[in-house]
VEXBABA-48297 format. One line per 4 residues: number of its first residue (from 1); their letters; for each residue z, y, x negated of N, C-alpha, C. Coordinates in steps of 0.02 Angstrom, whole numbers. Atoms other than C-alpha are relative to their C-alpha. Example, Ala and Ser with C-alpha at 12.3 -4.5 7.8 and 13.67 -1.06 7.14 Angstrom:
1> as> 0:-59:-45:390:-225:-615:0:60:-45 ~ -3:-59:42:357:-53:-684:37:55:39
END
This chain:
1> makr> 28:-67:-3:1790:84:-1116:-73:-3:27 ~ 66:-1:-29:1637:122:-1009:-49:37:-46 ~ 51:-30:44:1477:161:-1108:-48:41:42 ~ 46:-43:-36:1361:302:-1055:-71:-9:-25
5> gmsq> 70:8:18:1171:293:-1052:-42:61:17 ~ 44:-54:-21:1020:396:-998:-1:6:76 ~ -7:-15:-73:973:449:-820:-58:-20:44 ~ 51:3:-53:803:450:-731:-44:-62:-6
9> silk> 41:61:-2:703:296:-678:-74:17:-12 ~ 71:-7:14:523:272:-732:-40:-51:39 ~ 46:43:-36:388:204:-617:-68:5:-35 ~ 63:2:36:239:154:-723:-54:-31:45
13> intk> 54:20:-44:74:138:-628:-62:-11:-42 ~ 56:19:43:-70:47:-712:-65:10:38 ~ 61:-15:-35:-229:128:-650:-58:-45:-22 ~ 50:48:22:-334:8:-754:5:-63:42
17> aiye> -9:59:-41:-258:-137:-657:-23:12:71 ~ 26:-16:-68:-297:-50:-491:-75:-6:1 ~ 73:5:1:-479:-34:-541:-23:-72:-9 ~ 19:71:11:-485:-214:-603:10:-40:66
21> nwqn> -10:32:-65:-413:-269:-434:-59:18:47 ~ 58:-20:-42:-550:-167:-348:-62:-39:-21 ~ 58:38:23:-682:-248:-458:1:-73:23 ~ -6:71:-20:-617:-423:-419:-10:-10:75
25> ldkk> 12:4:-70:-616:-390:-234:-73:15:17 ~ 71:-16:-9:-789:-313:-246:-43:-62:-15 ~ 37:61:17:-849:-475:-328:7:-51:55 ~ -9:48:-54:-777:-574:-183:-38:21:63
29> sskn> 39:-23:-57:-873:-466:-59:-72:-24:-7 ~ 68:26:0:-1048:-521:-11:-47:49:-37 ~ 49:-42:34:-1200:-456:-105:-25:55:46 ~ 24:-60:-37:-1257:-282:-50:50:27:49
33> veta> -54:-28:-42:-1090:-250:37:39:51:-42 ~ -38:-51:35:-1004:-88:-15:74:-16:3 ~ -74:6:0:-821:-98:-68:29:69:-6 ~ -32:-65:-3:-721:56:-22:73:-8:-27
37> avik> -71:3:19:-536:94:-57:42:36:52 ~ -47:-31:-47:-395:127:65:56:31:-42 ~ -51:-37:40:-279:260:-9:46:40:45 ~ -47:-34:-47:-176:309:143:70:-5:-27
41> aday> -72:-2:19:11:345:128:7:12:-74 ~ -1:-19:70:-18:426:-40:-16:-60:-46 ~ 20:61:35:-106:268:-103:58:-47:-4 ~ -56:47:-5:38:161:-43:58:21:-45
45> glsa> -57:-29:37:161:278:-130:-14:9:-74 ~ 13:-2:73:73:278:-299:-42:60:-22 ~ 37:-63:12:-18:448:-289:-74:-7:13 ~ 69:5:-20:-181:454:-195:-45:46:-41
49> knia> 41:-47:39:-241:605:-294:-20:-31:-67 ~ 14:30:64:-227:515:-460:-45:-60:6 ~ 37:62:-7:-295:350:-400:-70:13:25 ~ 66:-14:-26:-439:422:-300:-45:32:-53
53> snlt> 41:-31:51:-499:530:-443:-21:-51:-53 ~ 18:51:49:-492:381:-562:-52:-47:29 ~ 48:44:-29:-586:268:-441:-68:33:10 ~ 64:-37:-7:-717:403:-411:-37:-1:-66
57> rknv> 33:3:65:-751:408:-597:-28:-68:-15 ~ 24:68:8:-777:221:-586:-55:-17:52 ~ 55:6:-47:-910:249:-451:18:-30:67 ~ -19:15:-69:-808:207:-295:-20:59:43
61> ktff> 32:-55:-37:-896:308:-161:31:14:69 ~ -26:-8:-68:-793:286:-1:75:-13:2 ~ -72:6:-4:-609:311:40:21:4:73 ~ -30:-3:-67:-500:288:194:72:23:-4
65> vaia> -69:-24:-4:-341:382:239:20:-1:73 ~ -26:7:-69:-230:384:393:-12:62:42 ~ 1:-62:-39:-230:567:446:-40:53:-37 ~ 43:-52:29:-336:721:415:35:37:-58
69> eegi> -34:-37:53:-202:808:312:-1:-38:-67 ~ 7:39:61:-209:664:186:-68:12:-32 ~ 67:-8:26:-394:694:169:-11:62:-41 ~ 8:-64:36:-372:873:106:11:-11:-74
73> eirk> -16:10:68:-290:820:-55:-52:-45:-34 ~ 48:45:29:-415:680:-83:-66:37:-12 ~ 62:-38:10:-564:795:-57:4:46:-61 ~ -10:-43:59:-494:916:-186:-2:-40:-65
77> avgn> -3:41:60:-471:772:-307:-67:-32:-19 ~ 61:38:14:-641:686:-289:-64:39:5 ~ 61:-38:-9:-762:827:-253:-31:-16:68 ~ 29:3:-67:-882:834:-106:-45:-60:13
81> dpdi> 49:54:-10:-990:679:-133:29:-60:36 ~ -24:60:-34:-878:532:-82:13:10:74 ~ -20:-3:-71:-855:492:102:74:-13:6 ~ -71:8:-14:-676:508:165:9:-10:75
85> fifs> -8:16:-72:-640:422:332:72:8:19 ~ -67:-13:-28:-490:465:442:13:-49:56 ~ -14:53:-49:-416:317:536:23:29:68 ~ -28:-25:-63:-328:427:666:-53:37:41
89> glmp> 54:-31:-39:-495:503:720:7:76:5 ~ -3:-73:-13:-497:677:796:62:14:41 ~ -61:-19:-32:-322:735:836:-1:75:18 ~ -1:-70:-15:-280:904:916:10:42:-63
93> kdal> -3:-47:55:-305:1046:791:-31:-27:-66 ~ 31:29:60:-398:931:669:-69:28:-14 ~ 71:-16:7:-571:1004:697:-14:43:-60 ~ 13:-46:56:-558:1145:570:9:-36:-67
97> ilke> -12:37:63:-485:1029:437:-60:-46:-14 ~ 55:48:9:-621:898:465:-63:35:-23 ~ 60:-36:18:-758:1027:454:4:31:-69 ~ -7:-36:63:-691:1127:307:-1:-49:-61
101> ynli> -7:46:57:-655:974:199:-47:-60:5 ~ 52:51:-4:-802:867:254:29:-70:7 ~ -33:63:-12:-696:727:323:-31:-35:61 ~ 35:37:-52:-761:589:438:51:-34:45
105> plln> -48:33:-46:-656:545:592:-27:-65:27 ~ 16:63:-33:-655:367:656:26:5:72 ~ -19:-16:-68:-654:405:841:27:-61:35 ~ -37:57:-26:-531:295:935:-1:-6:76
109> sadq> -1:1:-73:-561:336:1118:-59:41:25 ~ 53:-40:-31:-688:408:1238:20:73:0 ~ -25:-70:2:-579:565:1245:-14:32:-68 ~ 14:-26:68:-590:586:1056:-76:9:-10
113> ynqf> 73:-5:7:-777:553:1064:-28:62:36 ~ 24:-58:-38:-806:683:1200:23:66:-32 ~ -25:-61:34:-697:811:1108:-40:13:-64 ~ 40:-8:59:-795:779:950:-68:32:17
117> qltl> 64:-29:-20:-959:816:1041:6:74:17 ~ -9:-70:-18:-887:981:1101:15:44:-61 ~ -26:-43:54:-810:1041:938:-33:-12:-68 ~ 26:16:67:-897:953:792:-68:-34:3
121> sgqk> 66:29:-7:-1068:901:855:-42:17:-62 ~ 41:-11:59:-1182:877:706:35:-23:-63 ~ -38:26:58:-1042:821:588:-3:-76:0 ~ -4:73:4:-1027:642:526:60:-26:41
125> fgiq> -56:32:-33:-919:526:629:-9:-76:-3 ~ 1:72:-10:-874:343:643:37:-18:63 ~ -34:24:-60:-805:237:783:43:-60:-17 ~ -44:56:10:-657:121:780:9:-38:66
129> ldtg> -4:43:-59:-654:-25:904:64:-41:-1 ~ -55:47:-8:-508:-123:970:-30:-68:19 ~ 28:67:-12:-563:-305:955:55:-51:16 ~ -53:45:-18:-393:-378:999:67:15:-31
133> mnrl> -64:-15:31:-258:-297:893:43:44:45 ~ -37:-44:-47:-212:-171:1030:44:50:-36 ~ -35:-51:36:-165:-36:909:-40:64:1 ~ 46:-56:-3:-306:88:875:-69:-25:19
137> gmep> 70:17:-13:-484:92:936:-18:0:73 ~ 24:0:-68:-592:101:1090:2:-72:28 ~ 5:64:-34:-576:-40:1216:-74:-16:9 ~ 69:19:-7:-737:-139:1237:-35:37:59
141> sefl> 32:-33:-57:-772:-67:1411:-10:75:-12 ~ 5:-72:16:-739:109:1348:-58:11:-47 ~ 55:-8:48:-858:86:1202:-68:-9:33 ~ 65:13:-31:-996:13:1309:-20:53:50
145> sldk> 16:-52:-48:-985:160:1429:-25:65:-33 ~ 20:-61:34:-1026:289:1295:-76:11:6 ~ 72:-16:-3:-1193:379:1294:-34:-26:-63 ~ 38:29:55:-1329:332:1172:7:39:-65
149> nisn> -9:-37:63:-1275:463:1044:42:-37:-50 ~ -37:39:50:-1168:330:964:-45:-22:-58 ~ 45:19:55:-1323:289:862:4:48:-58 ~ -11:-49:53:-1279:443:761:61:-17:-43
153> acli> -59:18:38:-1118:360:701:-21:-28:-68 ~ 15:25:66:-1114:322:515:36:-65:-15 ~ -37:60:11:-993:176:533:33:-20:65 ~ -40:29:-53:-919:61:666:47:-50:-32
157> mshl> -48:45:33:-760:-28:614:49:-28:51 ~ -59:25:-36:-619:-134:681:47:-29:-53 ~ -51:24:47:-461:-209:605:27:-66:24 ~ -24:65:-15:-404:-388:597:77:-2:1
161> acad> -72:2:-8:-228:-424:657:34:-55:-41 ~ -31:59:29:-200:-591:571:-38:-24:-62 ~ 42:20:57:-312:-591:415:40:-32:-55 ~ -42:31:51:-166:-639:304:18:-72:17
165> epsh> -8:69:-20:-160:-804:400:-68:-30:15 ~ 71:18:-6:-334:-879:371:-14:-47:58 ~ 12:49:-53:-314:-1018:500:16:27:69 ~ -18:-27:-65:-255:-903:639:-61:8:45
169> kqnl> 58:0:-44:-369:-919:790:-23:70:19 ~ 19:-68:-19:-367:-731:822:-52:29:-46 ~ 52:-25:47:-474:-701:667:-70:-12:28 ~ 65:17:-27:-621:-792:743:-14:34:66
173> qqlk> 8:-35:-64:-591:-716:914:-22:72:-12 ~ 18:-70:14:-597:-540:841:-70:5:-30 ~ 66:-1:30:-752:-581:739:-53:-6:54 ~ 48:9:-55:-842:-641:896:-5:63:43
177> tfhh> 0:-62:-40:-790:-485:992:-37:56:-36 ~ 33:-53:40:-849:-372:851:-75:-11:1 ~ 73:15:-5:-1019:-460:849:-26:20:68 ~ 23:-15:-68:-1032:-446:1038:-11:74:12
181> ltdg> 3:-73:-12:-1000:-259:1035:-49:36:-44 ~ 37:-39:51:-1103:-211:883:-66:-30:-21 ~ 65:29:19:-1246:-334:857:-57:38:32 ~ 58:-36:-25:-1413:-247:875:2:75:-10
185> lnir> -7:-72:14:-1345:-74:833:-21:13:-72 ~ 22:-17:68:-1426:6:682:51:47:-33 ~ -55:-40:26:-1259:68:618:39:-45:-48 ~ -40:39:47:-1158:11:466:64:-23:33
189> rsla> -58:30:-32:-1012:-102:511:52:-20:-53 ~ -55:20:44:-842:-140:434:55:-35:42 ~ -54:36:-35:-713:-270:488:55:-20:-50 ~ -45:32:49:-629:-330:326:38:50:-43
193> atgg> -42:-30:52:-482:-255:233:13:-55:-52 ~ -11:50:52:-404:-357:91:-2:-72:27 ~ -3:67:-27:-364:-509:198:-68:-22:27 ~ 66:15:-27:-534:-501:283:-50:-19:-53
197> illg> 43:18:55:-623:-505:116:10:-72:-19 ~ -16:68:22:-533:-666:74:-18:-52:52 ~ 20:48:-51:-583:-745:240:-71:-25:-10 ~ 68:24:13:-763:-756:183:-55:47:23
201> aeyh> 57:-43:-7:-936:-682:195:-12:22:73 ~ 16:-17:-69:-950:-687:385:40:60:26 ~ -41:-57:-20:-815:-553:396:-18:65:-37 ~ 11:-57:46:-892:-434:267:-46:54:28
205> fdlc> 48:-47:-32:-1035:-349:364:-28:48:-55 ~ 32:-48:47:-1089:-188:272:49:33:-49 ~ -50:-36:41:-928:-118:201:68:-34:7 ~ -68:26:0:-759:-192:151:47:57:-27
209> rpgi> -45:-56:15:-605:-81:133:69:-26:-20 ~ -65:26:21:-466:-160:30:52:54:-8 ~ -57:-45:10:-295:-79:25:52:-34:-45 ~ -56:29:38:-143:-181:-28:-22:-41:-60
213> glyg> 23:39:56:-246:-294:-140:-14:41:-61 ~ 11:-44:58:-287:-145:-250:65:12:-39 ~ -63:-23:29:-103:-114:-283:45:-58:-19 ~ -36:56:25:-51:-289:-333:37:-42:52
217> glpf> -38:32:-52:6:-357:-166:-38:-56:36 ~ 29:53:-42:-24:-510:-57:-32:32:63 ~ 19:71:9:-127:-582:23:-46:-13:-59 ~ 43:12:58:-231:-558:-136:41:-27:-57
221> aesk> -46:32:49:-136:-682:-243:-25:7:-73 ~ 27:-9:68:-253:-652:-392:6:70:-26 ~ -4:-69:22:-215:-468:-401:44:9:-60 ~ -40:-15:59:-150:-396:-563:57:45:20
225> pvvk> -55:-45:-16:23:-317:-556:-17:71:-20 ~ 18:-69:11:7:-129:-546:61:43:-19 ~ -58:-44:11:185:-58:-553:54:-36:-42 ~ -59:22:36:333:-75:-669:53:52:11
229> lsip> -55:-45:-14:499:2:-619:58:-14:-48 ~ -54:5:49:623:32:-760:54:48:19 ~ -57:-39:-24:796:93:-709:52:7:-54 ~ -46:-10:55:916:171:-834:71:-26:16
233> viqs> -70:19:-4:1090:100:-865:42:62:-11 ~ -44:-58:6:1220:234:-834:65:-20:-36 ~ -61:24:30:1374:133:-879:1:-75:-3 ~ -15:71:-2:1429:-42:-926:75:-8:-10
237> rtvl> -72:12:5:1604:-115:-912:13:-76:8 ~ -22:69:-11:1696:-280:-918:41:-2:64 ~ -37:11:-63:1751:-334:-745:38:-67:-8 ~ -43:58:11:1897:-455:-757:-4:-50:59
241> aget> -1:53:-52:1904:-619:-662:47:20:57 ~ -40:-18:-59:1965:-586:-485:-12:71:24 ~ 15:-68:-23:1909:-402:-481:-64:0:41 ~ 60:-7:-43:1779:-342:-356:-45:57:-27
245> vgyg> 48:-52:20:1624:-234:-377:-31:26:65 ~ 40:-30:-52:1547:-112:-254:37:7:67 ~ -27:-11:-67:1575:-62:-73:17:-66:34 ~ -23:57:-39:1671:-183:34:30:-57:-40
249> gtwi> -28:53:43:1727:-286:-116:-31:-68:14 ~ 34:63:-21:1598:-418:-66:-14:-45:-59 ~ 13:43:59:1567:-476:-245:64:-4:-41 ~ -62:11:37:1714:-552:-338:-17:-38:-64
253> aqkd> 14:32:63:1705:-595:-522:36:-68:-5 ~ -29:66:9:1733:-781:-550:26:-11:-71 ~ -24:1:70:1759:-749:-736:-10:71:-27 ~ 12:-66:29:1762:-597:-849:-75:10:-8
257> tqva> 73:-11:-8:1590:-519:-823:-18:70:-25 ~ 25:-65:23:1493:-380:-910:-47:26:54 ~ 37:-28:-56:1426:-268:-772:-29:68:-19 ~ 35:-65:12:1298:-127:-790:-10:33:69
261> tisa> 14:-42:-60:1285:13:-660:-64:38:-17 ~ 65:-30:15:1105:74:-649:-19:50:54 ~ 10:-63:-37:1031:233:-578:-56:-5:52 ~ 45:0:-57:939:189:-416:35:-35:57
265> gyad> -30:29:-59:983:141:-238:-45:5:59 ~ 44:-1:-58:924:141:-61:-32:67:13 ~ 34:-66:-5:885:327:-72:-65:-1:-39 ~ 62:7:41:751:271:-196:-45:-56:24
269> glir> 42:52:-29:678:136:-85:21:-70:-16 ~ -25:66:15:784:-10:-145:40:-25:61 ~ -26:20:-66:817:-92:23:65:-38:-8 ~ -67:29:8:999:-143:47:1:-75:3
273> aign> 0:73:-7:951:-321:92:-12:-37:-64 ~ 11:35:64:907:-359:-89:65:-11:-39 ~ -64:4:37:1091:-348:-140:31:-70:0 ~ -39:61:2:1218:-483:-176:-37:-62:-26
277> gkif> 26:56:35:1121:-591:-294:-66:-27:21 ~ 63:25:-25:955:-608:-206:-58:9:-49 ~ 53:-11:50:850:-538:-349:33:13:-68 ~ -23:-11:69:863:-503:-535:-28:65:-25
281> lydg> 31:-52:41:834:-362:-655:-12:-31:-69 ~ 23:32:62:751:-396:-821:9:46:-60 ~ 3:-30:66:781:-351:-1002:-50:-41:-38 ~ 52:43:26:616:-413:-1071:-11:-57:48
285> evrc> 7:59:-42:607:-591:-1006:67:-28:22 ~ -68:24:-20:796:-612:-985:18:30:67 ~ -15:-26:-65:846:-600:-805:75:6:10 ~ -70:-18:-11:1010:-524:-748:11:10:75
289> plia> -7:-3:-74:1073:-547:-568:24:68:23 ~ -26:-58:-36:1091:-397:-456:60:-23:41 ~ -60:22:-35:1268:-409:-389:24:55:47 ~ -33:-46:-47:1365:-327:-246:-52:36:43
293> rvsm> 43:-35:-47:1293:-207:-118:-41:54:-36 ~ 40:-58:20:1153:-84:-148:30:63:33 ~ -25:-63:-30:1223:92:-125:-56:53:-4 ~ 52:-50:-6:1132:257:-104:-36:15:-65
297> dlit> 28:-20:63:1105:297:-287:10:-50:-56 ~ -22:44:54:1171:148:-384:-6:-74:21 ~ -8:71:-8:1159:-40:-403:34:-28:-62 ~ -37:32:56:1260:-158:-514:-32:-66:-19
301> vdis> 37:56:28:1195:-296:-625:46:-38:-49 ~ -37:43:48:1278:-442:-716:-43:-8:-63 ~ 38:3:63:1219:-421:-897:37:-43:-53 ~ -39:41:45:1334:-553:-971:-44:-41:-47
305> elnn> 45:39:42:1182:-647:-1041:-29:40:-58 ~ 30:-42:52:1133:-499:-1150:50:11:-56 ~ -43:-12:58:1199:-466:-1324:22:73:-4 ~ -15:-71:1:1195:-278:-1300:-14:29:68
309> tpet> 16:-37:-61:1191:-152:-1159:-66:35:-10 ~ 65:-31:8:1007:-103:-1137:-1:71:27 ~ 9:-67:-28:948:74:-1102:-26:-3:72 ~ 29:8:-67:849:15:-950:-5:-74:18
313> ldli> 13:67:-27:825:-137:-840:-59:5:49 ~ 59:-2:-43:664:-180:-747:11:-37:66 ~ -5:30:-66:669:-213:-561:-66:-32:21 ~ 68:24:-16:481:-235:-538:-39:-5:-66
317> neiq> 41:9:60:371:-305:-676:-49:-56:12 ~ 48:54:-9:243:-442:-707:32:-66:22 ~ -36:61:-19:377:-576:-680:24:6:72 ~ -26:-11:-68:458:-504:-524:-39:56:33
321> tvdt> 47:-47:-29:324:-422:-421:27:33:63 ~ -21:-32:-62:334:-310:-268:8:-49:55 ~ -7:50:-53:309:-463:-160:61:-43:-7 ~ -62:36:12:454:-554:-243:59:41:28
325> vaha> -53:-44:-25:567:-404:-206:-3:4:76 ~ 7:-3:-73:496:-393:-30:28:-63:33 ~ -24:62:-30:533:-575:5:77:-1:1 ~ -73:-3:2:714:-550:-49:28:46:52
329> agti> -22:-50:-49:726:-403:70:-19:-19:72 ~ 24:19:-65:646:-497:214:-53:44:28 ~ 52:-46:-22:498:-381:219:-66:-17:-37 ~ 66:11:32:322:-361:145:-9:50:-56
333> gyei> 13:-42:59:255:-285:-16:-20:71:20 ~ 19:-67:-22:181:-139:82:61:46:8 ~ -58:-41:-11:354:-79:131:35:18:-66 ~ -32:-14:64:423:-94:-45:-40:56:-36
337> ltsl> 40:-52:35:278:7:-120:7:68:32 ~ -1:-66:-34:278:144:10:70:29:5 ~ -69:-26:-2:468:160:-1:24:25:-67 ~ -23:-21:66:477:193:-188:9:75:-2
341> gqry> -22:-69:-12:565:360:-198:-30:51:-47 ~ 27:-56:38:516:530:-265:42:18:-61 ~ -41:-15:59:658:532:-392:-26:-36:-62 ~ 29:35:57:561:412:-502:-51:46:-37
345> vrey> 54:-32:39:460:490:-643:-58:-49:-1 ~ 59:41:-2:286:423:-618:-42:10:-63 ~ 43:-3:58:185:381:-773:-62:-43:15 ~ 62:34:-14:3:330:-762:-29:-27:-65
349> isg> 23:36:59:-64:202:-884:-71:-23:13 ~ 70:18:-9:-251:176:-907:-18:-63:-37 ~ 16:61:38:-237:20:-1014:63:-38:-15
END
């Protein structure tokens, strides 16, 4: 007889751990270097509004988001004092948003710079340089051709392509290019995100801007785990030796097995590649293999090692972190965090 359980998954987010991660990264930054916080993509899927307001209360003064629309919610959450930088710069139709919500574009091209002078002259702005990543930012020749009004910029930044690989030669190449373009300018500078902070003081300049390290992810191996994902058991049943479980019948019971069906799937950000025994779910410290394929709303777990059917099983916790799950899926912790679905009830823990 199949047993019935409860329903909705709980994603617990430890805001105290986020702040402690910020503090620890701040300590790794050089003396007199400001440590900001990157909260783009809804703070990597964990609620930028909640996290920004909490960090502001802890005296974090500067935030970075991807697009102007993200900045609106953050400004409402933190008040008018903190600086909020927009990585995408000045996009068409952004001018009114940037002005109304006191947002600072990081201008990425001469075209954006010229448009800013026409529409938002007198407002704060920053400049983003391409020092070798070839993604966002002004090319060196483009930057050097600008008029002298760049002295009004409140920040010049660039982004490292290979900071999570400390020995990669591109790190030093980008550092040299950044020095070449910005030395002698009386403007605050920023090159280091989480990985750049860990590379050492020469990469820190005036402001560091950690992102993934705040949320418990690599390359900051010392980061405290931030999220715990508990998924309810809907049913459990005994699967007899020789029977299959899930789509395609890819998992075959080698012996009579107690199997729990739990309420989450790829619609909730559980990437299909984690299926077929690559990771575990946890009842306390007891690990239970995830078996068969991940489907849209459901996954199945071998709970034969448990004495009873639990109400929930944990997919992400202090033992099995977002990076462990990411490795099983052949991806990175960033993708796991930002994929966690909206069907989860989010609970915020301050201690």
